[in-house]
Each structure stands twice: as C-alpha cells, then as structure tokens.
A tleap script that builds the chain and sets N, CA, C and O, in Angstrom:
source leaprc.protein.ff14SB
mol = sequence {
  NMET GLN PRO GLY ALA PRO ALA GLY ALA LYS
  SER SER GLY ARG SER ILE ALA SER SER PHE
  VAL ASP ASP ASP ASP VAL ILE GLN ASN GLY
  SER THR GLY THR ARG MET VAL ASP GLY VAL
  GLU ARG THR ILE HIE THR SER GLY SER VAL
  GLN VAL VAL THR GLU GLN SER GLY GLN VAL
  VAL ILE THR ILE ASN PRO PHE SER GLY GLY
  CLYS
}
set mol.1.N position { 6.139 -6.088 8.108 }
set mol.1.CA position { 6.244 -5.118 7.048 }
set mol.1.C position { 6.891 -3.868 7.607 }
set mol.1.O position { 6.217 -2.888 7.925 }
set mol.2.N position { 8.188 -3.914 7.719 }
set mol.2.CA position { 8.911 -2.770 8.223 }
set mol.2.C position { 9.945 -2.353 7.201 }
set mol.2.O position { 10.934 -3.057 6.993 }
set mol.3.N position { 9.728 -1.217 6.560 }
set mol.3.CA position { 10.673 -0.788 5.540 }
set mol.3.C position { 12.002 -0.403 6.156 }
set mol.3.O position { 12.054 0.024 7.309 }
set mol.4.N position { 13.066 -0.551 5.404 }
set mol.4.CA position { 14.379 -0.120 5.850 }
set mol.4.C position { 14.538 1.369 5.673 }
set mol.4.O position { 13.605 2.068 5.279 }
set mol.5.N position { 15.727 1.843 5.967 }
set mol.5.CA position { 15.998 3.272 5.838 }
set mol.5.C position { 16.090 3.658 4.365 }
set mol.5.O position { 16.745 2.967 3.585 }
set mol.6.N position { 15.446 4.749 3.982 }
set mol.6.CA position { 15.605 5.239 2.615 }
set mol.6.C position { 17.058 5.660 2.395 }
set mol.6.O position { 17.758 5.987 3.353 }
set mol.7.N position { 17.507 5.653 1.165 }
set mol.7.CA position { 18.877 6.031 0.861 }
set mol.7.C position { 19.189 7.411 1.419 }
set mol.7.O position { 18.444 8.364 1.192 }
set mol.8.N position { 20.283 7.510 2.142 }
set mol.8.CA position { 20.714 8.784 2.703 }
set mol.8.C position { 20.029 9.176 3.996 }
set mol.8.O position { 20.367 10.211 4.570 }
set mol.9.N position { 19.073 8.384 4.477 }
set mol.9.CA position { 18.353 8.722 5.709 }
set mol.9.C position { 19.147 8.287 6.923 }
set mol.9.O position { 19.918 7.329 6.862 }
set mol.10.N position { 18.959 8.987 8.020 }
set mol.10.CA position { 19.646 8.646 9.256 }
set mol.10.C position { 18.835 7.707 10.135 }
set mol.10.O position { 19.371 7.145 11.090 }
set mol.11.N position { 17.562 7.527 9.835 }
set mol.11.CA position { 16.723 6.631 10.628 }
set mol.11.C position { 15.922 5.735 9.693 }
set mol.11.O position { 15.842 5.981 8.489 }
set mol.12.N position { 15.327 4.687 10.272 }
set mol.12.CA position { 14.553 3.760 9.445 }
set mol.12.C position { 13.219 4.365 9.040 }
set mol.12.O position { 12.786 5.378 9.589 }
set mol.13.N position { 12.585 3.734 8.083 }
set mol.13.CA position { 11.283 4.183 7.600 }
set mol.13.C position { 10.194 3.932 8.617 }
set mol.13.O position { 10.450 3.379 9.686 }
set mol.14.N position { 8.985 4.334 8.289 }
set mol.14.CA position { 7.839 4.180 9.170 }
set mol.14.C position { 7.275 2.773 9.039 }
set mol.14.O position { 7.081 2.282 7.928 }
set mol.15.N position { 7.011 2.125 10.163 }
set mol.15.CA position { 6.443 0.777 10.143 }
set mol.15.C position { 4.942 0.829 9.928 }
set mol.15.O position { 4.267 1.734 10.419 }
set mol.16.N position { 4.427 -0.137 9.197 }
set mol.16.CA position { 2.991 -0.271 8.998 }
set mol.16.C position { 2.637 -1.693 9.391 }
set mol.16.O position { 3.120 -2.644 8.776 }
set mol.17.N position { 1.811 -1.848 10.396 }
set mol.17.CA position { 1.442 -3.175 10.883 }
set mol.17.C position { 0.709 -3.962 9.809 }
set mol.17.O position { -0.176 -3.436 9.134 }
set mol.18.N position { 1.082 -5.224 9.655 }
set mol.18.CA position { 0.449 -6.053 8.626 }
set mol.18.C position { -1.051 -6.198 8.863 }
set mol.18.O position { -1.812 -6.335 7.905 }
set mol.19.N position { -1.487 -6.172 10.115 }
set mol.19.CA position { -2.919 -6.288 10.395 }
set mol.19.C position { -3.683 -5.078 9.865 }
set mol.19.O position { -4.866 -5.187 9.542 }
set mol.20.N position { -3.020 -3.933 9.775 }
set mol.20.CA position { -3.657 -2.736 9.227 }
set mol.20.C position { -3.855 -2.877 7.725 }
set mol.20.O position { -4.831 -2.366 7.176 }
set mol.21.N position { -2.940 -3.562 7.062 }
set mol.21.CA position { -2.984 -3.727 5.614 }
set mol.21.C position { -3.916 -4.857 5.212 }
set mol.21.O position { -4.630 -4.739 4.217 }
set mol.22.N position { -3.923 -5.941 5.960 }
set mol.22.CA position { -4.652 -7.152 5.610 }
set mol.22.C position { -6.152 -6.926 5.516 }
set mol.22.O position { -6.637 -5.796 5.456 }
set mol.23.N position { -6.851 -8.019 5.505 }
set mol.23.CA position { -8.293 -8.035 5.263 }
set mol.23.C position { -9.100 -7.107 6.158 }
set mol.23.O position { -10.191 -6.685 5.774 }
set mol.24.N position { -8.591 -6.782 7.340 }
set mol.24.CA position { -9.386 -6.012 8.287 }
set mol.24.C position { -9.544 -4.544 7.917 }
set mol.24.O position { -10.535 -3.922 8.299 }
set mol.25.N position { -8.593 -3.978 7.184 }
set mol.25.CA position { -8.687 -2.536 7.019 }
set mol.25.C position { -8.491 -2.049 5.593 }
set mol.25.O position { -9.468 -1.939 4.853 }
set mol.26.N position { -7.297 -1.763 5.190 }
set mol.26.CA position { -7.073 -1.066 3.923 }
set mol.26.C position { -7.647 -1.822 2.729 }
set mol.26.O position { -8.386 -1.239 1.935 }
set mol.27.N position { -7.323 -3.106 2.585 }
set mol.27.CA position { -7.761 -3.850 1.404 }
set mol.27.C position { -9.271 -4.050 1.392 }
set mol.27.O position { -9.895 -3.899 0.341 }
set mol.28.N position { -9.871 -4.382 2.519 }
set mol.28.CA position { -11.308 -4.644 2.554 }
set mol.28.C position { -12.155 -3.380 2.654 }
set mol.28.O position { -13.238 -3.315 2.072 }
set mol.29.N position { -11.671 -2.371 3.387 }
set mol.29.CA position { -12.522 -1.226 3.691 }
set mol.29.C position { -12.110 0.084 3.031 }
set mol.29.O position { -12.868 1.053 3.065 }
set mol.30.N position { -10.925 0.129 2.433 }
set mol.30.CA position { -10.464 1.368 1.816 }
set mol.30.C position { -11.137 1.613 0.473 }
set mol.30.O position { -11.791 0.734 -0.087 }
set mol.31.N position { -10.960 2.824 -0.026 }
set mol.31.CA position { -11.465 3.124 -1.368 }
set mol.31.C position { -10.516 2.497 -2.383 }
set mol.31.O position { -9.332 2.317 -2.097 }
set mol.32.N position { -11.025 2.165 -3.559 }
set mol.32.CA position { -10.199 1.486 -4.548 }
set mol.32.C position { -10.252 2.178 -5.901 }
set mol.32.O position { -11.223 2.851 -6.248 }
set mol.33.N position { -9.185 1.989 -6.641 }
set mol.33.CA position { -9.095 2.441 -8.019 }
set mol.33.C position { -8.211 1.459 -8.753 }
set mol.33.O position { -7.453 0.723 -8.121 }
set mol.34.N position { -8.287 1.430 -10.068 }
set mol.34.CA position { -7.456 0.506 -10.832 }
set mol.34.C position { -6.590 1.275 -11.812 }
set mol.34.O position { -6.905 2.397 -12.210 }
set mol.35.N position { -5.491 0.638 -12.189 }
set mol.35.CA position { -4.549 1.213 -13.137 }
set mol.35.C position { -3.859 0.065 -13.865 }
set mol.35.O position { -3.522 -0.948 -13.253 }
set mol.36.N position { -3.650 0.221 -15.159 }
set mol.36.CA position { -2.913 -0.776 -15.933 }
set mol.36.C position { -1.431 -0.421 -15.927 }
set mol.36.O position { -1.057 0.713 -16.227 }
set mol.37.N position { -0.582 -1.403 -15.581 }
set mol.37.CA position { 0.867 -1.227 -15.588 }
set mol.37.C position { 1.463 -2.382 -16.379 }
set mol.37.O position { 1.358 -3.538 -15.967 }
set mol.38.N position { 2.080 -2.080 -17.500 }
set mol.38.CA position { 2.673 -3.103 -18.370 }
set mol.38.C position { 1.684 -4.220 -18.701 }
set mol.38.O position { 2.046 -5.397 -18.704 }
set mol.39.N position { 0.443 -3.849 -18.977 }
set mol.39.CA position { -0.581 -4.817 -19.358 }
set mol.39.C position { -1.190 -5.597 -18.208 }
set mol.39.O position { -1.989 -6.507 -18.432 }
set mol.40.N position { -0.823 -5.254 -16.969 }
set mol.40.CA position { -1.353 -5.944 -15.791 }
set mol.40.C position { -2.187 -4.955 -14.990 }
set mol.40.O position { -1.747 -3.842 -14.703 }
set mol.41.N position { -3.408 -5.379 -14.631 }
set mol.41.CA position { -4.264 -4.505 -13.843 }
set mol.41.C position { -3.829 -4.499 -12.386 }
set mol.41.O position { -3.698 -5.554 -11.766 }
set mol.42.N position { -3.606 -3.305 -11.841 }
set mol.42.CA position { -3.281 -3.141 -10.425 }
set mol.42.C position { -4.432 -2.405 -9.754 }
set mol.42.O position { -5.043 -1.509 -10.336 }
set mol.43.N position { -4.713 -2.802 -8.526 }
set mol.43.CA position { -5.740 -2.140 -7.738 }
set mol.43.C position { -5.049 -1.362 -6.626 }
set mol.43.O position { -4.202 -1.899 -5.912 }
set mol.44.N position { -5.419 -0.096 -6.488 }
set mol.44.CA position { -4.868 0.753 -5.435 }
set mol.44.C position { -5.936 0.919 -4.375 }
set mol.44.O position { -6.996 1.492 -4.627 }
set mol.45.N position { -5.647 0.412 -3.181 }
set mol.45.CA position { -6.546 0.504 -2.036 }
set mol.45.C position { -6.023 1.636 -1.154 }
set mol.45.O position { -4.845 1.645 -0.799 }
set mol.46.N position { -6.888 2.593 -0.796 }
set mol.46.CA position { -6.468 3.736 0.010 }
set mol.46.C position { -7.353 3.860 1.238 }
set mol.46.O position { -8.580 3.823 1.152 }
set mol.47.N position { -6.692 4.010 2.394 }
set mol.47.CA position { -7.415 4.241 3.644 }
set mol.47.C position { -6.559 5.142 4.517 }
set mol.47.O position { -5.417 4.813 4.838 }
set mol.48.N position { -7.119 6.275 4.894 }
set mol.48.CA position { -6.352 7.209 5.717 }
set mol.48.C position { -5.094 7.639 4.999 }
set mol.48.O position { -5.163 8.211 3.912 }
set mol.49.N position { -3.933 7.368 5.599 }
set mol.49.CA position { -2.665 7.785 5.009 }
set mol.49.C position { -1.858 6.603 4.466 }
set mol.49.O position { -0.630 6.660 4.415 }
set mol.50.N position { -2.550 5.533 4.061 }
set mol.50.CA position { -1.861 4.356 3.533 }
set mol.50.C position { -2.486 3.933 2.206 }
set mol.50.O position { -3.708 3.903 2.061 }
set mol.51.N position { -1.628 3.608 1.245 }
set mol.51.CA position { -2.068 3.013 -0.017 }
set mol.51.C position { -1.436 1.632 -0.125 }
set mol.51.O position { -0.248 1.461 0.149 }
set mol.52.N position { -2.234 0.651 -0.526 }
set mol.52.CA position { -1.748 -0.702 -0.778 }
set mol.52.C position { -2.047 -1.006 -2.237 }
set mol.52.O position { -3.194 -0.917 -2.675 }
set mol.53.N position { -1.013 -1.367 -2.988 }
set mol.53.CA position { -1.166 -1.679 -4.402 }
set mol.53.C position { -1.123 -3.192 -4.555 }
set mol.53.O position { -0.181 -3.841 -4.100 }
set mol.54.N position { -2.153 -3.756 -5.200 }
set mol.54.CA position { -2.241 -5.207 -5.366 }
set mol.54.C position { -2.442 -5.580 -6.826 }
set mol.54.O position { -2.813 -4.752 -7.657 }
set mol.55.N position { -2.187 -6.851 -7.113 }
set mol.55.CA position { -2.496 -7.463 -8.406 }
set mol.55.C position { -3.281 -8.734 -8.132 }
set mol.55.O position { -3.419 -9.153 -6.982 }
set mol.56.N position { -3.790 -9.337 -9.180 }
set mol.56.CA position { -4.518 -10.604 -9.118 }
set mol.56.C position { -5.686 -10.536 -8.125 }
set mol.56.O position { -5.799 -11.360 -7.218 }
set mol.57.N position { -6.538 -9.547 -8.319 }
set mol.57.CA position { -7.748 -9.363 -7.502 }
set mol.57.C position { -7.448 -9.250 -6.011 }
set mol.57.O position { -8.193 -9.775 -5.183 }
set mol.58.N position { -6.362 -8.568 -5.672 }
set mol.58.CA position { -6.027 -8.348 -4.272 }
set mol.58.C position { -5.243 -9.470 -3.625 }
set mol.58.O position { -4.957 -9.413 -2.429 }
set mol.59.N position { -4.891 -10.484 -4.388 }
set mol.59.CA position { -4.192 -11.636 -3.821 }
set mol.59.C position { -2.686 -11.411 -3.662 }
set mol.59.O position { -2.052 -12.055 -2.826 }
set mol.60.N position { -2.104 -10.498 -4.462 }
set mol.60.CA position { -0.665 -10.244 -4.416 }
set mol.60.C position { -0.444 -8.771 -4.090 }
set mol.60.O position { -0.877 -7.896 -4.840 }
set mol.61.N position { 0.235 -8.492 -2.963 }
set mol.61.CA position { 0.549 -7.124 -2.579 }
set mol.61.C position { 1.846 -6.726 -3.275 }
set mol.61.O position { 2.866 -7.401 -3.136 }
set mol.62.N position { 1.801 -5.628 -4.022 }
set mol.62.CA position { 2.954 -5.135 -4.749 }
set mol.62.C position { 3.747 -4.155 -3.895 }
set mol.62.O position { 4.970 -4.263 -3.805 }
set mol.63.N position { 3.074 -3.213 -3.277 }
set mol.63.CA position { 3.757 -2.225 -2.442 }
set mol.63.C position { 2.779 -1.611 -1.451 }
set mol.63.O position { 1.563 -1.641 -1.643 }
set mol.64.N position { 3.340 -1.057 -0.393 }
set mol.64.CA position { 2.573 -0.352 0.633 }
set mol.64.C position { 3.189 1.021 0.766 }
set mol.64.O position { 4.384 1.142 1.037 }
set mol.65.N position { 2.390 2.061 0.578 }
set mol.65.CA position { 2.889 3.425 0.573 }
set mol.65.C position { 2.244 4.265 1.663 }
set mol.65.O position { 1.046 4.543 1.604 }
set mol.66.N position { 3.031 4.675 2.665 }
set mol.66.CA position { 2.502 5.692 3.593 }
set mol.66.C position { 2.603 7.043 2.888 }
set mol.66.O position { 3.593 7.299 2.203 }
set mol.67.N position { 1.629 7.891 3.035 }
set mol.67.CA position { 1.677 9.193 2.406 }
set mol.67.C position { 0.890 10.170 3.245 }
set mol.67.O position { 0.147 9.773 4.142 }
set mol.68.N position { 1.051 11.444 2.956 }
set mol.68.CA position { 0.238 12.457 3.621 }
set mol.68.C position { -0.445 13.265 2.539 }
set mol.68.O position { 0.132 13.517 1.482 }
set mol.69.N position { -1.633 13.658 2.796 }
set mol.69.CA position { -2.377 14.440 1.819 }
set mol.69.C position { -3.404 13.620 1.090 }
set mol.69.O position { -3.816 12.556 1.552 }
set mol.70.N position { -3.818 14.123 -0.059 }
set mol.70.CA position { -4.871 13.475 -0.843 }
set mol.70.C position { -4.367 12.305 -1.636 }
set mol.70.O position { -3.250 11.829 -1.435 }
set mol.71.N position { -5.214 11.839 -2.553 }
set mol.71.CA position { -4.911 10.660 -3.362 }
set mol.71.C position { -3.870 10.942 -4.414 }
set mol.71.O position { -3.506 10.048 -5.178 }
savepdb mol mol.pdb
quit
C-alpha cells in the first residue's frame, strides 16, 4: 500500500504498511464511525494519524487516509 505522487508533487506520497492497516491495528483497535455514501454504509476506522474506510462490515477497504489533527 504505497500511494503514488499526488498531482504536481515532486516526491511520492507517504507509505502506510499493510500490517498497520490490517487486523492488528487500525481496523481492529481504532475508533469507528459510520456514514452512508450513495446508499452504502461505510465504516471509518481511525487510529493515530490514519483513517481506513471500509464497506461490507470491514471486508472491503475503500481508502486509506494519512492525516494530521483531529477526526
């Protein structure tokens, strides 16, 4: 899970190890919230400075967002 360079950036994005996202950390131990998007329930898992957005009860990862600051 290594994002490419954002448009116009001179360097690549920040890497997030898949083991950090998987069952061991963000999805299993992070705080969660839900949101409906186009009639589909998405779960947002947050731990530290990473958010993982999933569908189908955590079975499908939609996106991984590194961020700084609050929720």
